C-alpha positions as CSV (number, residue, x, y, z in Angstrom):
1,L,0.0,0.0,0.0
2,S,1.1,3.5,-0.7
3,S,1.8,6.0,2.1
4,P,-1.3,8.0,1.4
5,T,-3.4,4.9,1.6
6,I,-1.8,3.8,4.8
7,L,-2.4,7.2,6.3
8,L,-6.1,7.1,5.2
9,V,-6.6,3.7,6.7
10,S,-5.0,4.8,10.0
11,C,-7.3,7.9,10.1
12,L,-10.4,5.8,9.4
13,R,-9.5,3.4,12.2
14,T,-8.9,6.3,14.6
15,Y,-12.2,7.8,13.7
16,A,-14.0,4.4,14.0
17,S,-12.4,3.9,17.4
18,S,-13.4,7.4,18.6
19,T,-17.0,7.0,17.5
20,S,-17.6,3.3,18.5
21,K,-19.0,2.3,21.8
22,P,-16.2,2.2,24.4
23,N,-15.4,-0.8,26.6
24,I,-16.4,-0.3,30.2
25,L,-14.2,-1.4,33.0
26,L,-15.6,-0.8,36.5
27,M,-13.5,-1.7,39.6
28,M,-15.0,-1.6,43.1
29,A,-13.1,-2.2,46.4
30,D,-14.9,-3.5,49.4
31,D,-14.6,-1.4,52.6
32,L,-11.7,0.7,51.3
33,G,-11.3,4.0,53.2
34,L,-10.8,7.2,51.3
35,G,-7.7,7.9,53.3
36,D,-6.1,4.6,52.3
37,V,-5.2,5.8,48.8
38,G,-2.1,7.7,47.9
39,C,-3.8,10.1,45.5
40,Y,-6.3,11.0,48.3
41,G,-3.5,12.0,50.7
42,N,-2.1,8.8,52.1
43,D,1.7,8.9,52.1
44,T,2.4,5.6,54.0
45,L,0.5,3.0,52.0
46,R,1.7,2.3,48.5
47,T,-1.0,2.4,45.8
48,P,0.9,3.4,42.7
49,N,-1.5,1.8,40.2
50,I,-4.5,3.6,41.5
51,D,-2.5,6.8,41.8
52,Q,-1.4,6.5,38.2
53,L,-5.0,5.9,37.1
54,A,-5.9,9.3,38.7
55,K,-2.9,11.0,37.1
56,E,-4.1,9.8,33.7
57,G,-7.7,10.8,34.3
58,V,-10.2,12.6,36.6
59,K,-10.3,12.3,40.3
60,L,-13.5,13.2,42.2
61,T,-13.0,14.4,45.8
62,Q,-16.7,14.4,46.8
63,H,-17.8,11.1,45.4
64,I,-20.7,9.7,47.7
65,A,-22.1,6.2,48.2
66,A,-25.9,6.0,48.6
67,A,-25.5,3.8,51.7
68,P,-22.7,3.1,54.2
69,L,-23.0,-0.7,53.9
70,C,-22.4,-3.3,51.2
71,T,-25.8,-4.6,50.1
72,P,-27.7,-1.4,49.8
73,S,-24.8,0.6,48.4
74,R,-24.2,-1.9,45.7
75,A,-27.9,-2.1,44.9
76,A,-27.9,1.7,44.4
77,F,-24.8,1.4,42.2
78,L,-26.3,-1.2,40.0
79,T,-29.7,0.5,39.6
80,G,-28.9,4.2,39.9
81,R,-31.6,4.5,42.5
82,Y,-31.6,5.0,46.3
83,P,-31.9,1.6,48.0
84,I,-35.2,2.6,49.6
85,R,-36.8,2.6,46.1
86,S,-35.9,-1.0,45.4
87,G,-36.6,-2.4,48.8
88,M,-32.9,-2.8,49.6
89,G,-33.1,-0.6,52.7
90,S,-33.9,-2.1,56.1
91,S,-36.0,-1.1,59.1
92,T,-34.2,-3.6,61.3
93,K,-30.6,-4.0,62.6
94,Q,-30.0,-6.5,59.7
95,R,-29.0,-4.0,57.0
96,I,-27.3,-6.4,54.6
97,L,-28.1,-9.8,53.2
98,Y,-27.0,-12.4,55.7
99,W,-27.4,-15.7,53.8
100,T,-26.8,-17.1,50.4
101,G,-29.7,-19.3,51.3
102,G,-32.1,-16.4,52.0
103,S,-34.9,-15.2,49.9
104,G,-34.1,-11.4,49.8
105,G,-32.1,-9.8,47.0
106,L,-32.1,-7.3,44.2
107,P,-35.7,-7.6,42.8
108,P,-36.0,-9.1,39.3
109,N,-38.0,-6.1,38.1
110,E,-35.0,-3.7,38.7
111,T,-33.1,-2.9,35.6
112,T,-29.3,-2.8,36.2
113,F,-26.8,-0.9,34.0
114,A,-25.6,-4.4,32.9
115,R,-29.0,-5.1,31.4
116,I,-29.0,-1.9,29.5
117,L,-25.5,-2.5,28.1
118,Q,-26.4,-6.1,27.3
119,Q,-29.3,-4.9,25.2
120,Q,-26.9,-2.6,23.3
121,G,-24.7,-5.5,22.2
122,Y,-22.2,-5.5,25.1
123,T,-20.7,-8.7,26.5
124,T,-21.1,-8.3,30.2
125,A,-19.4,-9.9,33.2
126,L,-19.2,-9.6,36.9
127,I,-16.1,-11.1,38.6
128,G,-15.8,-11.0,42.4
129,K,-18.4,-10.1,45.0
130,W,-22.1,-10.0,44.3
131,H,-24.0,-9.8,47.7
132,Q,-27.4,-9.1,46.1
133,G,-29.1,-12.4,46.7
134,M,-29.5,-15.6,44.9
135,N,-32.9,-17.4,45.0
136,C,-36.5,-16.6,45.8
137,E,-38.5,-19.8,46.2
138,S,-36.2,-22.7,45.3
139,H,-32.5,-23.5,45.4
140,S,-32.2,-23.1,41.7
141,D,-34.7,-20.4,40.5
142,H,-31.8,-17.8,40.5
143,C,-34.2,-14.9,40.6
144,H,-31.6,-12.6,42.2
145,H,-28.6,-14.1,40.4
146,P,-26.2,-11.8,38.4
147,L,-27.2,-13.7,35.2
148,N,-30.8,-12.7,35.8
149,H,-29.6,-9.0,36.1
150,G,-27.9,-8.5,32.8
151,F,-24.6,-10.2,33.2
152,D,-23.6,-12.8,30.6
153,Y,-20.9,-14.2,32.9
154,F,-20.4,-14.4,36.6
155,Y,-17.4,-15.8,38.5
156,G,-17.1,-15.1,42.2
157,M,-18.8,-15.0,45.6
158,P,-22.6,-14.7,45.7
159,F,-22.1,-13.5,49.3
160,T,-19.2,-11.6,50.9
161,L,-16.1,-12.4,52.9
162,V,-16.6,-12.8,56.6
163,N,-14.3,-14.1,59.4
164,E,-16.2,-17.4,59.4
165,C,-14.9,-18.1,55.9
166,Q,-11.4,-18.5,57.5
167,S,-12.1,-19.8,61.0
168,T,-14.7,-19.9,63.7
169,E,-12.7,-17.5,65.9
170,N,-13.8,-13.9,66.1
171,R,-17.2,-14.6,64.6
172,Q,-18.5,-11.7,62.4
173,L,-21.9,-12.7,61.0
174,N,-24.4,-11.3,63.4
175,A,-21.9,-11.8,66.2
176,L,-24.0,-10.4,69.0
177,V,-27.0,-12.6,68.1
178,Q,-24.7,-15.6,68.0
179,A,-23.3,-14.8,71.4
180,K,-26.8,-14.6,72.8
181,Y,-27.8,-17.9,71.2
182,W,-24.7,-19.6,72.7
183,L,-25.5,-18.2,76.1
184,Y,-29.1,-19.3,76.0
185,S,-28.0,-22.8,74.8
186,Q,-25.5,-23.0,77.7
187,I,-28.2,-21.9,80.2
188,I,-30.6,-24.6,78.9
189,A,-27.9,-27.3,79.0
190,L,-27.0,-26.3,82.6
191,T,-30.6,-26.3,83.6
192,V,-31.2,-29.8,82.1
193,L,-28.1,-31.0,83.9
194,T,-29.2,-29.5,87.2
195,L,-32.6,-31.1,86.9
196,L,-31.1,-34.4,86.0
197,I,-28.7,-34.4,89.0
198,G,-31.6,-33.3,91.2
199,K,-33.8,-36.1,90.0
200,L,-31.1,-38.7,90.4
201,T,-30.2,-37.5,93.9
202,G,-33.7,-36.9,95.0
203,L,-33.2,-33.2,95.6
204,F,-36.0,-32.2,93.1
205,L,-39.4,-33.7,92.8
206,V,-39.5,-33.5,89.0
207,K,-41.0,-36.0,86.5
208,W,-38.8,-37.6,83.9
209,K,-41.3,-36.5,81.3
210,A,-40.7,-32.9,82.2
211,I,-36.9,-33.3,82.0
212,I,-37.1,-35.0,78.7
213,C,-39.4,-32.4,77.2
214,F,-37.3,-29.5,78.4
215,A,-34.1,-31.2,77.1
216,L,-35.8,-31.9,73.7
217,C,-37.0,-28.3,73.4
218,G,-33.5,-27.1,74.2
219,F,-32.0,-29.4,71.7
220,L,-34.4,-28.2,69.0
221,F,-33.5,-24.6,69.9
222,F,-29.8,-25.4,69.5
223,I,-30.3,-27.1,66.2
224,S,-32.5,-24.4,64.8
225,W,-29.8,-21.7,65.1
226,F,-26.6,-23.8,64.9
227,S,-27.6,-25.4,61.7
228,S,-27.2,-22.0,60.1
229,Y,-24.6,-20.1,62.1
230,G,-22.5,-23.1,62.8
231,F,-21.9,-23.8,59.1
232,V,-21.4,-20.3,57.7
233,K,-18.3,-21.5,55.9
234,Y,-20.3,-24.0,53.9
235,W,-23.5,-22.0,53.4
236,N,-22.0,-18.6,52.5
237,C,-18.4,-18.9,51.6
238,I,-18.8,-20.5,48.2
239,L,-17.5,-19.8,44.7
240,L,-19.7,-19.8,41.6
241,R,-19.1,-19.9,37.9
242,N,-22.4,-18.7,36.4
243,H,-24.9,-21.0,38.0
244,D,-22.5,-23.8,39.0
245,I,-20.7,-24.1,42.3
246,S,-17.0,-24.4,41.8
247,E,-15.9,-24.5,45.4
248,Q,-17.9,-25.1,48.5
249,P,-16.4,-24.0,50.8
250,M,-14.2,-21.8,48.7
251,K,-10.4,-22.0,49.1
252,L,-9.5,-18.5,50.3
253,E,-5.8,-18.9,49.5
254,K,-6.6,-19.2,45.8
255,A,-9.3,-16.4,45.7
256,T,-7.0,-13.5,44.7
257,S,-5.3,-15.5,41.9
258,N,-8.6,-16.9,40.6
259,I,-10.3,-13.5,40.4
260,L,-7.4,-11.9,38.7
261,K,-7.0,-14.8,36.2
262,E,-10.8,-14.6,35.4
263,A,-10.6,-10.8,34.8
264,V,-7.6,-11.0,32.6
265,S,-9.1,-13.9,30.7
266,F,-12.4,-12.1,30.1
267,I,-10.5,-9.1,28.6
268,E,-8.5,-11.4,26.3
269,R,-11.6,-13.2,25.1
270,N,-13.5,-10.1,24.4
271,K,-10.8,-7.7,23.1
272,H,-12.8,-7.0,20.0
273,G,-15.6,-5.6,22.3
274,P,-17.6,-3.9,23.2
275,F,-17.6,-5.3,26.8
276,L,-18.6,-4.4,30.3
277,L,-16.4,-5.8,33.0
278,F,-17.3,-5.2,36.6
279,V,-14.5,-6.4,38.9
280,S,-15.9,-6.4,42.4
281,F,-12.9,-7.1,44.6
282,L,-13.1,-9.2,47.8
283,H,-10.3,-6.9,49.1
284,V,-10.2,-5.2,51.6
285,H,-12.9,-6.8,53.7
286,T,-12.0,-8.8,56.7
287,P,-10.6,-11.4,57.2
288,L,-8.2,-9.7,54.8
289,I,-7.1,-12.7,52.8
290,T,-3.6,-11.8,51.5
291,T,-1.1,-13.9,49.6
292,E,2.3,-14.6,50.9
293,K,3.9,-12.2,48.4
294,F,2.4,-9.2,50.2
295,L,2.3,-10.3,53.8
296,G,4.4,-8.1,56.0
297,K,5.3,-5.7,53.2
298,S,3.3,-2.6,54.2
299,R,3.7,-0.2,57.1
300,H,0.1,-0.9,58.3
301,G,0.0,-4.6,59.2
302,L,-2.4,-7.0,57.5
303,Y,-4.8,-4.3,56.4
304,G,-2.1,-2.4,54.7
305,D,-0.8,-5.6,53.0
306,N,-4.3,-6.2,51.7
307,V,-4.6,-2.7,50.3
308,E,-1.3,-2.9,48.5
309,E,-2.2,-6.3,47.1
310,M,-5.5,-4.9,45.7
311,D,-3.6,-2.0,44.1
312,W,-1.3,-4.6,42.5
313,M,-4.4,-6.4,41.1
314,V,-5.7,-3.1,39.7
315,G,-2.3,-2.8,37.9
316,R,-2.5,-6.2,36.5
317,I,-6.0,-5.7,35.1
318,L,-4.9,-2.3,33.6
319,D,-1.8,-4.1,32.1
320,A,-4.2,-6.5,30.4
321,I,-6.1,-3.6,28.9
322,D,-2.9,-2.1,27.6
323,K,-1.6,-5.4,26.3
324,E,-4.6,-5.8,24.1
325,G,-4.4,-2.2,22.8
326,L,-7.7,-1.2,24.5
327,K,-6.5,1.6,26.7
328,N,-7.8,4.4,24.4
329,N,-11.2,2.8,23.9
330,T,-11.9,1.8,27.5
331,F,-13.8,3.9,30.0
332,T,-12.2,2.9,33.3
333,Y,-13.5,3.6,36.8
334,F,-12.3,2.8,40.3
335,T,-14.2,3.2,43.6
336,S,-15.2,1.6,46.9
337,D,-18.7,0.6,48.0
338,H,-18.4,2.7,51.2
339,G,-15.9,3.9,53.8
340,G,-13.5,2.0,56.0
341,H,-14.7,-0.2,58.9
342,L,-13.4,1.6,61.9
343,E,-14.6,-1.0,64.4
344,A,-12.8,-3.9,62.7
345,Q,-10.2,-4.6,65.2
346,K,-8.5,-7.6,66.9
347,Q,-7.1,-6.7,70.3
348,N,-4.9,-3.7,69.5
349,T,-4.6,-4.3,65.8
350,Q,-6.6,-2.3,63.4
351,L,-8.2,-4.5,60.6
352,G,-10.3,-1.8,59.0
353,G,-9.6,1.2,56.9
354,W,-8.8,4.9,57.4
355,N,-11.2,7.6,56.2
356,G,-8.8,10.5,56.2
357,I,-10.0,13.7,57.8
358,Y,-13.6,12.6,57.5
359,K,-15.7,11.7,60.6
360,G,-17.2,8.3,61.0
361,G,-17.1,5.2,58.9
362,K,-18.8,2.1,57.6
363,G,-22.4,1.6,58.9
364,M,-22.9,5.3,59.8
365,G,-25.7,6.8,57.8
366,G,-24.7,10.4,57.5
367,W,-21.1,11.1,58.6
368,E,-18.7,11.7,55.6
369,G,-16.3,8.9,56.6
370,G,-18.8,6.2,55.8
371,I,-20.0,7.5,52.5
372,R,-17.2,9.6,50.9
373,V,-15.3,7.2,48.6
374,P,-12.7,7.3,45.9
375,G,-13.9,8.1,42.4
376,I,-11.4,7.9,39.6
377,F,-12.1,7.9,35.8
378,R,-9.8,7.4,32.8
379,W,-10.5,7.5,29.1
380,P,-7.5,8.8,27.2
381,G,-8.3,11.4,24.6
382,V,-11.9,11.8,25.8
383,L,-11.4,12.8,29.5
384,P,-8.7,15.2,30.6
385,A,-5.7,13.9,32.4
386,D,-4.5,14.9,35.9
387,T,-7.8,16.7,36.7
388,V,-9.5,17.1,40.1
389,I,-13.3,17.8,40.4
390,N,-14.7,18.9,43.8
391,E,-18.4,18.8,42.9
392,P,-20.8,16.4,44.7
393,T,-21.3,13.2,42.7
394,S,-22.7,9.7,43.5
395,L,-22.0,6.1,42.9
396,M,-25.5,6.1,41.4
397,D,-24.2,8.3,38.6
398,I,-22.4,5.4,37.0
399,Y,-25.7,4.0,35.9
400,P,-26.8,6.9,33.6
401,T,-23.2,7.5,32.6
402,V,-22.5,4.1,31.2
403,A,-26.0,3.9,29.7
404,H,-25.2,7.1,27.8
405,L,-21.8,5.8,26.6
406,A,-23.5,2.7,25.3
407,A,-26.4,4.7,23.7
408,G,-28.7,2.8,25.9
409,I,-32.2,3.8,27.0
410,M,-32.9,4.0,30.7
411,P,-36.2,2.9,32.1
412,Q,-38.9,5.6,31.9
413,D,-41.3,4.1,34.4
414,R,-39.2,4.8,37.6
415,V,-37.1,7.4,39.2
416,I,-33.4,7.3,38.4
417,D,-31.5,9.3,41.0
418,G,-28.1,9.1,39.3
419,R,-26.9,11.8,36.8
420,N,-24.8,11.4,33.7
421,L,-21.3,12.5,34.6
422,M,-19.8,12.9,31.2
423,P,-20.4,16.7,30.8
424,L,-18.8,17.2,34.2
425,L,-15.9,14.9,33.6
426,Q,-15.1,16.5,30.2
427,G,-15.3,20.0,31.6
428,K,-18.3,21.0,29.5
429,V,-20.1,22.0,32.7
430,Q,-18.6,23.3,36.0
431,H,-21.3,22.2,38.4
432,S,-22.8,18.8,39.4
433,E,-26.5,18.2,38.6
434,H,-27.0,17.1,42.2
435,E,-28.5,19.9,44.3
436,F,-29.7,17.6,47.1
437,M,-28.3,14.2,48.2
438,F,-30.1,12.1,50.8
439,H,-28.1,10.0,53.2
440,Y,-30.0,7.0,54.6
441,C,-29.2,4.5,57.3
442,G,-31.4,1.6,56.4
443,L,-34.8,3.1,55.8
444,Y,-34.1,6.1,58.1
445,L,-33.0,9.4,56.6
446,H,-30.1,10.6,58.7
447,A,-28.7,13.5,56.8
448,V,-29.2,15.7,53.7
449,R,-26.6,17.5,51.6
450,W,-27.4,20.8,49.8
451,H,-25.1,22.1,47.1
452,Q,-26.5,25.4,46.1
453,K,-26.7,25.8,42.3
454,D,-24.0,28.1,40.8
455,S,-22.5,28.6,44.2
456,A,-19.7,27.3,46.3
457,A,-22.0,26.9,49.3
458,L,-22.3,23.3,50.5
459,W,-24.5,22.5,53.5
460,K,-25.2,19.3,55.3
461,A,-27.9,18.8,57.9
462,H,-27.9,15.8,60.3
463,Y,-31.3,14.8,61.6
464,T,-29.9,11.7,63.3
465,T,-26.4,10.6,64.4
466,P,-25.2,7.4,66.0
467,I,-24.1,7.4,69.6
468,F,-20.4,6.4,69.7
469,Q,-19.3,3.8,72.2
470,P,-17.5,4.7,74.4
471,E,-18.5,8.3,74.3
472,G,-16.3,10.4,72.1
473,A,-14.5,7.4,70.6
474,G,-15.5,8.2,67.0
475,A,-17.1,4.8,66.3
476,C,-19.3,2.1,67.9
477,Y,-16.6,-0.1,69.2
478,R,-18.8,-2.0,71.8
479,S,-21.4,-3.1,69.3
480,G,-19.0,-3.5,66.4
481,L,-21.3,-1.4,64.0
482,C,-23.4,1.7,64.6
483,S,-27.2,1.3,64.6
484,C,-29.7,3.4,62.7
485,F,-32.5,3.9,65.2
486,G,-33.7,3.4,68.8
487,E,-31.6,4.1,71.9
488,D,-28.4,3.9,69.9
489,V,-28.9,7.2,68.0
490,T,-29.5,10.9,68.8
491,H,-32.2,12.9,67.1
492,H,-31.4,16.5,66.5
493,D,-34.1,19.2,66.4
494,P,-33.1,21.5,64.9
495,P,-30.7,19.5,62.8
496,L,-26.9,19.7,63.2
497,L,-25.8,21.9,60.3
498,F,-22.3,21.9,58.8
499,D,-20.8,24.1,56.2
500,L,-18.8,21.4,54.3
501,S,-17.1,24.0,52.1
502,S,-15.2,25.3,55.1
503,D,-15.6,22.3,57.5
504,P,-15.4,19.0,55.5
505,A,-14.4,17.1,58.6
506,E,-17.8,18.1,60.3
507,I,-16.1,19.2,63.5
508,K,-18.0,22.4,64.3
509,P,-21.7,22.7,63.5
510,V,-23.0,26.2,62.8
511,S,-26.0,27.7,64.7
512,P,-28.4,30.6,64.3
513,A,-26.0,32.6,66.4
514,T,-23.0,31.9,64.2
515,E,-24.7,31.6,60.8
516,P,-27.2,34.2,59.6
517,L,-28.5,31.8,56.9
518,F,-29.2,29.0,59.4
519,D,-33.0,29.2,59.3
520,I,-33.2,29.7,55.5
521,V,-30.9,26.7,54.9
522,I,-32.8,24.4,57.2
523,S,-36.1,25.5,55.7
524,R,-34.9,24.8,52.2
525,I,-33.5,21.4,53.1
526,E,-36.7,20.4,54.8
527,R,-38.7,21.4,51.8
528,A,-36.4,19.2,49.6
529,V,-37.0,16.3,52.0
530,Q,-40.7,16.6,51.6
531,E,-40.4,16.7,47.8
532,H,-38.1,13.7,47.9
533,R,-40.5,11.7,50.0
534,Q,-43.3,12.3,47.6
535,T,-41.4,10.4,45.0
536,L,-41.1,7.3,47.1
537,T,-43.6,4.4,46.7
538,P,-44.1,1.3,48.9
539,V,-42.1,-1.8,47.7
540,P,-41.5,-5.2,49.2
541,Q,-38.8,-5.1,51.8
542,Q,-36.0,-7.4,50.7
543,L,-34.2,-7.3,54.0
544,S,-37.3,-8.1,56.1
545,G,-37.0,-10.6,58.9
546,Y,-38.5,-13.4,56.8
547,N,-36.4,-12.6,53.7
548,N,-33.2,-12.4,55.7
549,V,-33.1,-15.7,57.5
550,W,-31.5,-18.9,56.3
551,K,-33.8,-21.3,54.5
552,P,-32.4,-24.8,53.9
553,W,-34.5,-25.2,50.7
554,L,-32.9,-22.1,49.2
555,Q,-29.3,-23.1,50.0
556,P,-27.1,-23.6,46.9
557,C,-25.4,-27.0,47.3
558,C,-23.1,-28.8,45.0
559,G,-23.9,-32.2,46.6
560,T,-26.9,-33.7,48.3
561,F,-28.0,-31.3,51.0
562,P,-26.7,-31.0,53.7
563,F,-23.6,-32.7,52.4
564,C,-22.4,-29.6,50.5
565,W,-18.7,-29.6,49.6
566,C,-16.8,-29.8,46.3
567,D,-13.7,-28.4,44.5
568,K,-14.4,-28.3,40.8
569,E,-11.5,-25.9,40.2
570,G,-9.1,-28.6,41.2
571,D,-5.7,-28.6,39.5
572,S,-6.9,-26.4,36.6
573,H,-6.0,-23.5,38.7
574,Q,-3.0,-21.6,37.2
575,E,-0.9,-19.4,39.4
576,I,-0.4,-15.9,38.0
577,L,0.8,-14.1,41.0
């Protein structure tokens, strides 16, 4: 070919690439604190790959999760809607899905961004954590499964990592309830033993029938709770490939390599695109499963090791994108589902993240530390490099943003709370479309953020705040996680009001005496709350007591229940660390 022809072909390919639908790569960490990342101010943990991603793209400093816990936050991320709209908020202390064998989950009538992109010809995959439910009425109806929500391929955990996946020490899943059940069981056993000794020695005039009946009731009580909580490792800690169970229980030591291998393999298989790849890391959730290569390498113990390993995984995935020549045609995003878990501790060792200057953390409905997360975007040639945006944005914004990039049509029969970020990311507009953002704790509205249009004013009103234990500690260390209601919270009337533009750490609330606009701001926010509530409609509660208990008939099992154990990965596992 002549030089002019080669030049023409090159130009046509460049034009086609710039006008075709981009690949979408979404990466979400689990429980990562905003202050754990170098580009957000950490100078002791090493996160070079995430930092480089920010240098090559756009970093958001006020990126907000719709909830401070995994299940509702991820539901909002997938649907672009507040969790209360889809029934993924909770009125009880159980604010996440507790069982793979439960009946709650992301409702089938919700339309995820994966479904929209799938309809636009994208090959879609979720690799890693799901935590949005599995089944509704049988162990194989898969009504909440990722493949029923627009993903063509799923490899990972249907649940989430908990300490029970590793050992029975330091129980994590509903730990306080488990402790009560153990206590009640011990009391019953001691009572039966006392009655038995009394009967045999003649100290008590009690009938054998009464002793047997009491012992049987106690045994049934023990079986009723221990059959679920005693086998969490088998019921929840499983690995799926699409609908098939690969490992039950999953081998944690292989999890990092398996997830990384699957992500790279998906990119290689679908390099001709377009594809949507959602890598939902198991890092950095406790029990902080970390490979030997990274153990002891950081300056912050096991948690730091886990963060640095996750950053390395991000780098390997980005390398795979580069290797296939996809960097310039891939919209890449990195975030966390919510803030770091301050109460995650073992003796004097911190096992949870750091949220920088921001108050509070995981589980707290309104404080910034639980909901302000990393937000990093890269798309060379389309998004500017080394850019920082301080406008309020939301994890829910990913929904309309990727729908726009794929030329997809969002549902018109429901409220979508997210906003398309592309104009803001490209610098075509200077202000976020979010004027008000509502911060829920379960079904309870704890705080509201008001970003005045065309103004630098940024207000946040707290109607309810958790009571820290011990007082002034900054977290709920006694209970392990802050509550949303009841005696564990303080209601504020008038609300606590902070000027986030000058006090982002929420240290000193303003008052009518110190802020002339106090009454005007509170009045406007309260009007916005009323308008917001008028858009809410009743929906089935997916985290209700019934939906959030373990049901044996819904339990995924790779054998004949209850003999559920298998390893179908076997020797096919290839080490890539």
